[in-house]
N, C-alpha and C positions, 0 to 999 in steps of 0.2 A: 583202167588197169594200171597197177603200180609198176614202174620200170625197175629192172634189176638194181640199177645204181641207187634208187631210192630205198630199196629193201636193205641194201648193205649199209646205207646211211642210218636207217632206223635201227638196225642191229648194233651199229657202233654207238649210237646214242644210248641204247639200253644198257650197254656194258660200261658206260662211263662212270656211274655211281660205284660199281664194284671196283673199277680200276682206281678211283680216287681213294676208296677205303684201303686198298692194297698199298698205295703210295704213302698214306698216313701211317699205316702199320710198319712199312719198311723204314720210314724215318725214325719212328720210335724205337724199333728194334736195333737199328744201326747206332743210334745214340747210346742206347743201353749197353750194347756190346763194346763200344768205344770206352765207356766209363769203366767197365769191368777190366778191359785190357790195360788201361792206364793204372788201375789199382793194383793189378798183378805185377806190372813192371816196377812200380814203386816198392812193392814188397820184395821183389827179387833183386833190386839194385843194391850193390854193396855200399855205394856212397849214399849217405843220407842227405837228401835235398830238402829244402824247406817245403813242408807239405802245403799244397793249395787248400783253399777253403773246402771243408768237407761237404760233399753233396748229401743232402738229406734224402734218405730212402725209407720207404715204408715196407719193412720186412715182415709182411703178414704171414707168409708161408713159414718162415723160420720160427716164428713165435706162435704157431697155430695151437699148440697145446694150452697156452695161456688163455686163448680165446675160447677153446673148447671147454676148459675148466670153468670159465666165467659163465658160460651158458648153462652148464650143469648145475652150478650153484644156485641159479635162479629157477631152473626147470624142476629139479628134484623136489624141493619143498612143495611146489605146486602139484606134482604128481601124487605126493603123499597126502596132501589136502583133498585132492579129487578122489583118492581111494578110500579115505577114512571119513571125511566130512561131507563129501559130495558137493552140491551146489545150493545156493539160495535161489530156488526156482520161482519165476514169476508166474502169473496167472496163465500165460500161454502154455506153460509146460506142466505146472502142478495142478491146474484146474482151480476154479474159484468163482467168485462173484465180482462183477465190475459194475459199479453204480455211477452213473453220470449225473451231475447236478449243476444247476446254475444258482449263483448267490448274488447279493448286492455288492456294490463296489467297496464297501467298508469292511467286508469279510475277507480275511487273508487265508492263505493256505495253512498257516499255523493254527488258526481258529478251527478250521475243519478237521485238521489232524488231532487237535485236542478233543474234539467231540468223538471222533472214532476211538481214540485211546481210552476215553472215559467209559466206553462200552466193554472194555477188556478184549477188544478184537485186535488181532495181529494184522492190521491193514496199513496200506500206504496211500498217500494222496499225491496226485500229480496234477499240474495245471493243464487245462485243455481249452484254448480259446477263451470264451466268456465264462467258463466254469471250471469244475474240477472233476477228475475221475478218481473214484475210491476203489481200490483193489483189495479184496479180502479173501480169506479161505471160503470154501463153500459154507453158506449159512443156512440154518433152518428158516422156515417161513416166519416163525415168531421173532427170531433175532433180527432178521432182515427188516421186518416191519418196525421193530423197536428202534433200529438204527435210523430208518427213514424218518420216524416221528421225532427223534432227537435232533436230526439235522434240520428239520423244518422249524422246531421250536427254538433251538439255540442259535442257528445260523441263518434262518429264514430261507432255507434251501428249497428249490423246486426240483423234484425228481424228474429227470428227462428220460432216462433209460436204465434198465437193470438187465445185465447180460450174464448168463451163467455159462461157464466153460467146464465141460465134464472131463473126467479122466481119460475117456476114449479119445476125445479130440486132442488132448494134450499128448497122449502117447503117439498118435499119428504125426503130430508136429515134430516130436523128437525123432521118430523114424525117418521122416522125409528130410530133416536137417542133416542127420548122419549120412543118409544116402546121397544127398547133394555133395557133401564133403568128399565122400569116397569116389564118386563119379568124377568130380573135379580133379582129384589127385591122380586117378588113373589116366584121364584125358591129358593132363599136363605132362605126365611121364611119357606117354606115347608121342605127343606132339614134339617134345624136346628131343626124344630119341631120333625121330625122323629129321628134325632140323639139323642135328649135329652128327648125322651118320656119315657126312662127307669129310670129317677130320680123319687123320691117320688112325687106323684101327677099325673103321667102318661102323657097322651096327653095334658092335660091342662097346666101342668108344662112345657112340651115341647114347646107349643106355647108361654109361657111366656119367655122362653129363646130365641126363634126365634124372637118374637116381640121386645125384648130389643135389640137384635143384629141389627134388621132392623131399629130401632129408631136411633141407633148409626150411621148406614150407611147413613140414611137420613140427620143426623147432618152434616156429612162430605160433602155430596153433596150440601146442602144448604150453608154451610160455603164457599166452594170452588167457587160455582157459584156466590154467593153474593159478594165475594171479587173481582172476575173478573168483575162483573158489576160495582163496584165502581171504579176499576182501568181504565176500558174502557170508561165509560160514565161520571163519575164525575171528575176523575183526567186526563182523556184524554190521557192515556198511551197506546201506540200501542201494548205493550206486553199483554194488557188485551183484545185483540181481540178474539172473539169466532170463531173457525174454526173446521175442522174435527179432527185435532190433539187434540184439547181440549176435544172433545167427547171421544176420545181414552183414554185420561188421566183420565177422570171421571170414565169410566168403569174399568180402572186399579185400581184406588183408591178404588172403591167399593169392588173389590176382596181382596185388601190388608187389608182394614179395617175389613172385615169379618174374615180374617185369624187371625188377632190379637185378635179379640173378642173371637173366638173359643178357642184360647190358654187359655184365662182366664176361660171361661165357662167349658172347659174340666177339669181344675183343681178343679173348684167348684164341679163338678160331682164326681170326685174321692174322694174329701174330705168329701162329703156328705155320701159316702158309709161307711166310717170308723169312722166318728165323732159320739160320743154318747152324750156328754154333751154340745157341742157348739151350740149356736143358729144359725139360718140361716145367720144373719148379721155377726156374728163372722166368720163363714165358708167363706163367701164371702170376708171379709176383709183379712183373712189369705191367701186365694187363690190369691188375688191381690198382696199381699206382695211377694208371691212365684214366680209370673210370671212377675212382673213389670220390673225387671232388664233385663230379657231376651227380652221382647218386645222392650224396649227402645234401647238396644244395637243393636238389629237386624235392627230397623228403622234407627238408627244413621249411620250404614254402607251404607244404601241406600241413605240417605241424603247427605253424603259426595260425592257420585258419581254425584248426581243431582246438587249439588252446583258447582262441576267442570264443568258440561255441561252448566250450567247457566252462568258461568263466561267466560269459554273459548270456548264454542260451537258457532256454527253459529247462525245468527239471526233467521233462520227458526225454530230452536229447542228451543229457549229461552222461548217462551210462554208455550210450552209443558213441558219443564223441571220445570218451575215455578209452573204450575198446579199440577204436580206430587209432587213437594216439599211441597206445601201447603197441598195437600190431604193426604200425608203420615204422616206428622206431626199431622194433625188433626185426622187421623185414629188411630194413636197410643194414642193420648190424649183421644179420645172418648172411645176407648176400655178399658182403665184403669179407667178413671174418670167419664164416663157417663154410659156405657152399664151395668156394674155390679151393681153400685148404683141404676140405674133405675130398675133393676131386683128386688132389695130389696124393693123398693117403691111399685112395682107391687105386690109382695108377701104380703106386708102389706095391700094393698087395697083389694086383692083377695087371701086370704090364701088357700093353697092346702094341702091335706093330703096324 
């Protein structure tokens, strides 16, 4: 049986991480308050003294409209493209025929692509292990047989598998993908509302934090899907094709974006506990300055890996790597420059106590 003194010791040890966080927040807030006081004293002093070296501050909240405008300039063309041109759908969504072949070592992907193009078929070829996968629209039996015969005669191909994906399967894939995104968004909103309900304002403030994070998340989803719509249907780049790997990338970006946003929001919560004289805008700005370097460096390490995959990886993974690259850069940007400033705007429109 555990003694009472041991129970107290265990409780004290459990509280140590929270106390350490509060001490770090107190130091940061005190330093920021001191800088603001010194700046106000210099402005109010009638005698002009030599100004000390100016402290560099990242005034994200004060310049929030610039960052909002930059996001809109990227997102709006994408929304227009999605509304008018839609997407370049892969076989997973549009349906079609997927032919897997193996060839000799002297046959390149360009040779196989030339054979497919000579048939007048809008198909794409991707490498897969020791062979290639040819993805085409749904072909009649005669055209499929003719394509297979040409591949055998021109490239010495051996047909391994022919898989047809019908429109029904593709429609179910789209439905489940959208359902997964909606459920993830609702779950994240509720989770963040519960997590931040203990800040001043209670549940209402919690939903403000959760709603701001959700808005940043949707910013990343619209930016990513919009850019892929432009690449696939306007620029006609094959890398802009929408397939099941793209859906995986979108859901991964959702999680990464929320993680970055929570880092900033957690620091806002900690600073709100200990700040006495700072306004909410000043607390948010201070929190962004304290966490921006960490978020950018963390994302940069991931970006390096994705660039390596994009440059040196196989053609199958290029679209997936590009989607992750765009999404992670967008997620880092929105967490720092959109989510927290949007929280300030929300607080102004609907103040809480």
